[in-house]
N, C-alpha and C positions, 0 to 999 in steps of 0.2 A: 339905848333907849331909839326908839321905835323912829320911823318918819312921821308919822302922825305928832309927839312928842317933839319932833323939830321943827313942824308946819305950822304946829299950834294947831291940831286939827283932832277932833275925836271923833275916832269911828263911832255910828250911833243904827247897828243896823236894825231893823227891824223883829216882831217875830211873829212866830207862824198866821195869828189873826188879823196882822200888818200892822198892829197897833206898832206905835216905839218902844224899844227895851230899854228899861230904866241902866242910866253908868253909874254903877257903884258907887263910884267918884263923888257924885252929887248926888246930895240928898230928896226924892223924891217932897216937891214940897205937895204937900193936905193939910188939912185946917180939922183935927180931929182938936184941938181945943177949944172949938170954938163948941162941943157938947158939951165943955168940961164947966166951961163960963156960970155960975147961979144969976140966977135971972126970969125966969120962968120958960113957959112953950113959942112963947114970940118972940125973942133972945135965939133961941136954939132955932126954928124955922130959917130968920135972917141970915145969923150966921150959917146954916147950914146951903143955900141959899148960894150964897156969897162965894164958901169952900168950892163948890161947885162952879162956879162960873170961875173965880183964881186959875183954881185946877186944870180946866179946861182950858185956859188962856194962856199958863204954864208948856201945857201937851204940847199945846197948838208951836209955841215957841223953840220945844227940846225939837219940834220934826222940822221949823223951819231951822234950825243950825242943823243937821240928819243933812236938810236937802242941800246946803251953803256949804258944806263941808262935801259932803262928795260930789258939788260942781266945782270948790274949789281943784278937792284929790286929781278932778280929769280933765282943768285948766293943765295941772303942773305933771300927766301921762303927756296933753296931747302937746305938749312943750318939747318932753325926753323924744316922742315915736318922734314928731313931726322937724323937731328942731334942725341946726346941721350938724353933721357927722366930727366932734374935735377930736374924733380920736381918728380916726381912718389916715386923717390929714396930715399927722403929727409923723415929726423925722424921729425922736426918740424912746425905744421899745422901752427902755427900762419906764419911764415916767408914762406910761400909759399900761406897762405891766402893774405898778403897783395902785394907778387911781380905777380903769376895770371893774376891779369887784365892788369900792364903794357903788358906783353907776350901778350894777346887777340885785345887786340887794337892795337896791332905790326902790327897780322895777319891781322887786319881787314883791316889796311891802307895798306901792300904789294896787299893787292888781288886787290885793287883797281885799281895800276896798274897792275895786271895781275891776271884779274878775271876769269881767266881758268886753273888756277895752280890746278893741282887734290892732289896732299901730301900738300898742307894749306890750300884747303878746309877738305879734312879729317882731319889735326889736328886744326883746327877752332871748327868745330861739336864735336869733342872728345874734347878740350878744352873746350869749355861754359857746355859741359852738366857734366863732374867731377868738374868745381868749381860751378853750381848752386847747383847740389846734395851733396857734402859736405860744400861749405862754403856759401848756400843758405838757402835750402829744412831741410837741418839734425839742423841748428843753430836755426827756427823757429819750430820745432819739440820739441825738447830742453825746450824750452821757456813755463814758465808756463800759469795756468791759467788766473791771475792777468793780465798775457800779451799778450789775445788772442787778440788786434786787432794789432796790430806788428807785434806779428803771422801771421795773417789774411794777407801784407800788404808783408811778407818777402813770401809770397809763390805764391802771385801772380808775384813778382817780382821772383820768382824761373823757373813760367812757363812759362815768356815771354823766359828767358834767352833759356832753353830745345828747343823751339820756331824756335829760332836762331839760337840753332847750327841742329836744323831740316834742320832750310832754306843750311846752310851751307851745309851740306851731302847729298838730296836732289839737288843743285845744282851740285854736284862732282861728281853726276851719271848721270844729265840728257848728261858731258859732251860727253860719248859711249852711253849712252841709252835715246837717245831722247824722250821726254814725258814719260817719265816713273815716273813722278810728280805727273799727269794727270791718268794717267791708273793704282796708286796703290790705288787712289780712288776709283778707276769704275771696274777694275780689278786684282783684288790687284792678287792672285796667278799668271793670267799670267803675268804678269808685275812682280815680282819677279822672273820667272823662268826665263825670258833673262838674269839673272845678270853672270856674270861668277866668276870663281872660285878667283881668283887677286883679286877678288874688296869686299872679305868676311870683312876688317874693313868698309869698309862704309858701308855695310848692319847693320853690331853690330850697329856700332855710328849710324847711323839715326834713326835703331828701337829705340836704348833706351834714344836717344832727344825725338823721338814722346814721347815711350811711358811712358817715368816720366811725359812729357803735360799736356797725357791723366790721367793718378790718380791724376794730381791735379785743372784739370780743368772735372772733372764730371758730373756739375752741365751745363757744353755748348755742348746740340747733338750732333755741329756740329764739335765738335774734340771727343768725344767719337764714333761718326759714320769711324773713321779711327782707330780703335780699328784693325780692318781689314787687314789693311798695315801695320798695326807693326809685327800684326803673321803671316804674310805674311813671311817679311821680314829675319827675326828670322828662320821662319822655311829651306826657301830657303836656309841661312848661315850656317843650322847645315845639311845640303844634303852637301853642298861644304867640311868642313870643321867643324866637329864637335869636334876638340880638341882645336879650337883657344881659343889660352888664355887662358891656361889652364882650362877649362871648363866655360868660361863665359857665352859662347852659352845656357848650359844647365841654369844655375844659369837663365839666362832670360826666362829659359821657366817654373821655378817655379811659378817664377810671375803670369806666364799668367797663367797658368795652376790652378794657387786658384783662379781663378775667380770661380763665381757660376757656377753649371751644367749648370743652363739656358744658358751659354752662352759660354757651350763648353767648361766650368773644370771642372777638375778632381785632388782632393786631393792626388790620388793615381799616376797619369801618374806627378805627381809633386815632388812627395817624391824618384818616378823615377828615374828624372833628376839631382833630389836633389844627389842621391845614384852613378850614373854619372859625376858630378861636382865634388866631392870630387874628389872619381878614378884619375879624370885624372891631378885637383889642387895637387896632393898626401898627400892628405891633411894640405897641404901648404896658404891657402886662407880664410881669416875668412866668405867672399861672400853667397858663400852655408849654413853654420850655420847661419851667421844671418836672409838669406831670407827666407830660411822655416819657421825658430820662428817667422817671423812677420807674416807672410803672413798663412801661412796651420796652425802653430801652435794656433797663434789665432782665427783662422776661425771656427778650432775642437775644442778651450778650452778646451786642450793636454796641464798643465799649468806644471807638470813634464817635457810632451817632451822641451819644448820653453826655462825651463829652463836647462835644460840640453845642450843641441843646441849651447847658449848660453855662458854658461860655454865653450865649447869647443873652442870658437870663441877667448872666454878671453886666450886660452891658444897655441893661435899660436904662434908662435915667428918671430915677428916684422922682424927679420933678416934672417930669414931663405931661401928668396926670397928678394932679395934689389928691384927688381923691380916691388913690394908690398910693402913696404915696408908703403906710408904714406897712401896708402888705407886701409895693417891692422889696422895701428896707432889711424884710424878717423872711422873703422868701429867696434871699439873693445870700445870708447867712445860711441856710439851710440847704442852699447849692455849694457854696464853697465847702461844708461838710460833706457832702454826698461830692464833690470830688478829688476832698483830701481820704478818703473812704475806698474810689473807687476798684481795690485790689483784693480788696473785700464782696468787692459786689458782683464784680464778674473771676472763670477760672479760669480762663483762656488770657496773655498780653495778648496789646492791641499792636495788632501785624500789617492794619492799613494805618496811610498817613488820612484816611477820610473815610467814615462812616458812610449809606447809603444817604441820602436829602430825604428826609420822611417830610 
């Protein structure tokens, strides 16, 4: 059952010449029978005029119905895009896991009717990115070596979901910045410079989706080649509003700066972004601690720092910021898994009680 059935809305798109396309489930009301009734030319003329008028009236009603349906769909889309986020504030990840797919497909159904709804495109980009990370990629990472094939399949699925999310984000950007999707691949810094401050959320979520896909598709040169676009999007967002979402942009930069020096990364700059992310979030988000630990601490093989950062993440109260409740619970689950796998990530045993302060 599609969304139009659920809402009692039937889409009535227009043909190329602008006229209403006939709904095959609804017979077109014409009056050819007026010409079949015997009784002379006058009757046929009156019937012809009546038929034309009635046909025109029905066409007007049909077009009005299409307009009303589109308005109703826009109203639902607005409610979804701008309504309260009941998922992020939830404390039951399994409940959210089961509920989110229906919501995502609902958004896609609405976008079939209102394909240029910026708010809904952003919501779809954000929703698919969050779902892919929290309930597909992390689930794959939690599997043991005995489930290798299943983990590979789940990471492949996560990559496809990230790319779907990226495409929603690019579609939204294309509304105001025509051609930006292609330009980001050819001249990323110039393309990103076109984006204005009102679109910082789009910059962030498009980059998050795109970068996450790249992280899972490192064996695909064409995808890895898009890394410059991701970096340009995040840097532009930082220029426009570094405080977005309590330091989330700085958190993203931790990951980008954790790249090898040959690819432009710097552990020192990653730690600077970590400190700024913690400052902007006032220590209320688990994300900066987990991100630095699994990227920079592992890369530099600082086991003590790794351990201390993850324990800080576990100390964050999920109820301190209800908007971050679900993310905190999910990330704390991942932090416990990382601590349990500590010996797999470090070559040498820990010989220090405390690592360097990040």
